[in-house]
N, C-alpha and C positions, 0 to 999 in steps of 0.2 A: 330398481337397484339394492343388493343384500345388505346385511349391515356391514359383516368380514370386507366390501368394497366399499361402501362408504369411509369407514374408519380408513382405510385405506386412502380412499381420493386424500381425507382430511394428513395425512401423513408427507403426502407430498406433497401438498399445499404448504404444509407447513414449512418444508422443506426450502422450498422456494423464500416464506416469509422468512427464515434463519437468514440466509445469503442477504434477505435489503436492513435485518434487524442488525445483524452481525457488523458488516460493513459500517452501519452509523457509529462504534463505539470499538469496533478494533482498532481504528488508527490514532484515536485519544497516546495508545501508551508507545503510538511513533513518534509524536510528536517532536520530542528529543532530541534522536536521531537525525529528523526528517531538517530541523533547524540545523544542525550542524553538516549534513552532506549536502543539502541544497541552498544554505545560505540564504534560510528563512527569517523573515523576522513574524513578530507575535500576529500581525493582520494577516500576514500570508498562511500562518497556522491555520487560524480562523477561514482564510478563504478556502486550504484544503477539506476540512469538512462542510461547511456550505455550501459550498460550490454543488456541490450532491446533496445538499440537504432543500437547496429554494428549487432546483430542478424539478427536486423529485416531488414537492410541496405543487410546486406549480401546474404540473402535469396531471394528475392523481383522480383527478374530476376528471379532466376527459378521456383517461382512458378508461375509467370507470364508467362514460359514458358509447368509449367505443368497444368496448365489449359487450356491452347491453346489445348493441346494435349488430354486433359481426363475428359475434359466440367470444365469450367466454374464452373456450380454451384453445383459439386460433390467436386471441391478443396474449395469452398465459404464453403459451410459444414463445410467439415473439420476442415479449419480456424476457425472458430466460436466455436466447440468442444475444441479445444486445448488451444484458448483462454481464454474459460470461464475455462475450465481447471485449466488454469494458475495462473489466478487470483484468484478463492477459495487457491489453492497452495500456495499462497504471501500472503494472509491473516493472515494462520497460521504459517507462516515461522520464527521458535525458535529461531535464529541469522543470521548476517548480510550474513555471505556467503551461507546459504539455500534461502534467499532471493533474492541475487544475482543470486545465479542458476533457484530459480524458475522465477525468472523475464525473462531467456532465454528462458523457456518454453514457455512463455506467448508474448515470438518473435517470437516465430517460425509459433505459431497460426497467429498473427497479419499480418505476412511475407502475408499469404491465404487470407486475405482479401481487404483491398486498394487497389493493383494495379488489382485484381482479379472483384470486385465492379468496378471499371474503368473503365475495360475491359466490363463488361457487360452492364452497362451506354451507353456506346460508341456504339456499335450493338446493340441496341434499339433501341438509339436516332439518325436515319441517317440525318435529316433533318437540318441543319447546322446550323440555327437559334435555330432551336428547340433545337437542342446540345448544342450550345451557352447557354442559358439560364438554362439549366438543367448543365449544368459545371460548371455556375456562382452559380448556387444552392448547389452544390459540394461545391465549395471553399469558400460558405459562410455557410457551413458546417464544414470545416477546422478549418475557420478564428474563430467560437464561441465555438470551441471545445480547442484549443488553448489558445485563450484569458481565458475563464471560467470556466478552469480548476482548476485554484490556488482558485478561488471563492469557486466549489463547495468541493476543497479538503479542502480549510479552515472551512467551517461550519462541514465539516465530521471531521477533525483534532480533532477542536475548542470542538465537544459533543461529541463523542466518541472516537478517537484515531488514529494513522494512519493506522491501518489494515485495519480501515472501504473505504477508496481509491480504496480497491481492491474488497469491496465487489459490489460496485455499478455497476460492470461489471457482476456479475452473473446475477440480472435477464434481464438488456438488450440484453445480449447474447441469453438468452433461449427463447426469444419473437424474437428476429431476427430471430433465427433458424428455429423456426415454423411459421414464416411466410416467409421463405425462401423455407420452404415443400413445403407447400401450393401455393405461388404466383410466386417463381424465376423460369424461362423457362429456360433449360437447350441448351449449345451452345457451342463450339469448333473453333477452325480454322479450313478452307477445307484442308489446311495445313501446323500442324504442325510444330515447330522446332523442333530441334533437343538437346538432351540435351549434355551439354557441362561440363565432371567431372573436365577438367581439368579449366576452367575457373571460377567455380566454388569454387571450392580451393584456386586457385587464389586469387578469390574476398576477401575470409575471411579471408586468410592471409594478402592481403593488410590492411585490413580497421582496424583487429584486433590488427595487430605490431602499426601498423600509431596510435590509441587511446591509443593505452597500452605504448607507447612512451611517447606520449605530457601528458597523468596523473601523469606516474611515473617518467617521466624525465629522459628514460633510450636509451642515443642515437642511439647503437646498433640497438634498432626497429626499425628507420626511417630508415637503410641502408635495410631489410630486408625489408619493404613498399616500398624502391625504385625501390628493384628487383624484387619485386611482380606485381610494376604498369607495368616495360618492359616486363614483361612476358606475364604479360596479353594481352597487347598490340599484341605481336608478337603473341601471341595465337588469338588473335581475326581477324589478316590478315591472317592466313593460314587455317582458317578451313572454311566453306561455311556458315555454322550457328553459330557464338561465345554466349557467353553466353554476352559479350559486340561487339557489331559490330561498328566498328571503321568509318566503312559509314554514320552510322545512324546523325552522328557530322558533315556533310559535310551541312547536313539543317543549316544554321544560327540561324536561329527561332529556332529549337529545342536545338540546343548548347548553345544558350544565355538564353533560357528558362532553361537551368539543371543550368549550376554556378548561374542565379538569383534564383533557389531554392534554391542550397546551401546555397548563399548569405543570403540568407534571415530566413533559420531556424534555420543558427547558430548564425543571431544576436538573434532571440527570444530566442533560451535556452538563449543563455549567459544574455538576459535581464531577463529571468525571475528569473533566479541563481543567479545573485546581487541583484537586488529587492527583492526577497524571504530574502536574509540572511542579507541585511542591515537593511527591515522592522521590522524582525523578534529578529535582535543579538543585532544591534545597536541602533533601536528606542523602543525594547520592547516590541512589541504589539506581540496582540495573533494572531494564524492561520487563524481565523476567518477574526481577522483587518485587517492582511495584505492582506488575498483575496480581499475583500472590495475597498481596495482600487485601485485594478486593474479593478473596474469595471469599469471606463470611456474606458479604454481600450478592455472591452469586449462590450461596445456596441456599440464605432465605428466600430469595425467588425463586427457585427450583421445589421448596418444599412447599409455601404459601400459595403459589401460583394455584396450584389446582386445589388450594384448598377455597381458593378464592371462588372458582368452577364451582363449585357445587356450593355454598355459600348464595352464589346467587340464584342457584338454580330452585333452591328451600327455601327461601326469605328474604328473594331482592338485595338490590345493587347498594340499601344505605350502610348497613353495618361495615361490607370490606371498604367503601369509599370515604366511610368517617376513622375507621382503623387507620386508613393508608394516608389519611390526612394528620393524624395525630402522631405516628412513626416518621413522617417526613419531616414535619414541623421539628419535634425532635431532635433527628440528628441535624437539622439547620442553628439551631440552637448550640449543640455542642459545639461547633466550631466557630459560631456568633459570638456567644457569650463566653463559653467556656476555653477556648482554645487548643481543640482536640487535635491540631495538625503535631503539637509538643508533646503529646501523653498517647506513648502505644494503649492503654485501656480505654480511655475516652477515644481516640481513632479506632480501637476496634467496635466500641459501642455504637458509634456514629453508619461505620457500613454495616451494622447489624440490622440498626433501623432504616435507613434507608432502603437496603434488601429488604424486609419487610414490609415499608413502605409501598416500594414497587412492583412487588410480588402481586399484593392484594388488588391494586388499582385499575391493572387489565382488565381483567372477565368484566368487571362491573360497566367499563368505559365503553369498552364490543360492545357486549349485548344490549343495552339499551341504546347504543346508537343503530343499531342494526332490526332491535325487536318492534319498537313502538311506531315503525311505519307499512304500508303496505309491501308486499315482498316485491309490486315493482318497482319497487325504488330502492332494492339490493344492493344492485351497482352502486350508485350516488349513497346510501348512506355508509357502505362502508371506504369510498373512496374520499367521503368527507369524514370519516373516523381518523381512515389513514394520513392526511392531509392535513389533519388539526394536529395530529403526533409531531408528522416533520416541520410543522412551523414553528411550532414548541422548541423541538431540538436547535434546529437554525438561531430563535429567539435567544437562547441559551448561549449556546456558542458565544453568539455578536455580544448579548448585553455581561454577561458574566464576564468574558474574557477583559469587555473595554475596563473591568472593574476588578482586578485583581489581587485579593486580599478582603479586608473586613466586609469593607461593601457588598461583596458578590454573591458571599455566605447569608448575609440578611436578605437577598432577592430570594434565595433557595429557603429561606424559612417561611419566605413569605408566599413563595408559591403552595409549600406544606399546607400553607392557614389556607388561601383557596380552596384548596379541594379538599378541605374540612368543611368551610362555609358552602359550597356545592355539594356535598355529597348529603350534608343536611338539608338542604332549602329542595332540591330538585328528584327529591325522590319520594315525596310523599303524597298525600292522594290528593292535591291541588295539580300537584304535577300530574300525576297518574291522568287528572281529565284531561290536563292540555292535550297532552298526548292524544289520546281517544278522539278528540275534538280535528287537530291535527292532522291523524293519519282519516279520517270519515271523508273529512276537506279535498282532502289527497284523491281518495277513493272516487269521491262526486265529479271531482273536477277529471281524471281520466275517462270515464264515462262518458261523460259532455263532449271530450274531445273526440272518442271514440266516433259517436254518433254524429255524422255529418250527415246533411240534410240534403237528397239527390233531388236535383233538381229538373223536372219531364221538360221534354223537350214540346 
């Protein structure tokens, strides 16, 4: 594949990523309108976001495995069709229950987009430096779409209504579908992983019960989630190719990137949930004005995301991760300690800091997740990184949404401190050695599974 063709394929994959990432945040600015139009409670608003995110997170690992087995291009195309259809249904939803159900349909398609696109990118960019630049662009799209979602949503809600936030997905989805059919090559793993139906059901049970318990305050569901987690780990140690492979987390960089992704996206989801409700319901701003208030955050993501990719390629992931942790922590403290909601200069500074931290963090997380493992695990590693992001988003909406006010900002501050600690601990020489040992063991296990002894009659 020529260099120009590779970058074109990257652009097509990024368009699908734009759909999934934008849909995570674009709805936040429409929440007050939804609350009025559909007579929704706070928990109902939480479910319009988390129904999408929980289903997405539950199916990402399965979609990554399906892509490695049946063909990445084929699964990617299926995802585009389902996501576009689900978006159309959401725009026509007659009530809150229907909207939540159609958001789940969207999520089924979305689960086939982000990890599969990342797997396609990983397999066509084999040079480490070129891959780092590509992943920097990928991270930039994540950052831009996450931050720009409220601005685009504000413009649409303010001019047309909340249903229009779903219309934008239809032309982008159809365009990506046509370009994929024309330019994206088919690829699959040389030895695809087996399906793990028990692990998949346990993953759905774990995430669904955990989020339901947080949003609805039902303590019994925490016990169900804990039991599902234990069972998932047991299944993972007893199967040759489980849905969630515990051995992957012997790589400290991968484990650190996974936890950092959960923390960062929990902070983002909580940050957007709190600021959008405050700006529109307490300050009385229109949806468009509230979205425009986030412009400094979007600009910082736009500027620093590609810079982060170059930093990762030149110096490794530690520096951008540490800087991101400092910026995210500073933004949370401005709200938790200084009351940034009531001061425009402090609010502007907090948005700048959060955008800087979010723009810096995506490239090192993604690059670390996919570069420390064998290429045969590309789909699994990409799905794991995407799953971590979605788990973080669902937890952020559920936990911070249940603590609207000062406690919510302290939770966001804690997420920033966690990123700072993980960026420091899991990016040194010791961490690199754990990644090398984990990759060597996975390669060795793969070769042993391929060499099946032949029994002669």
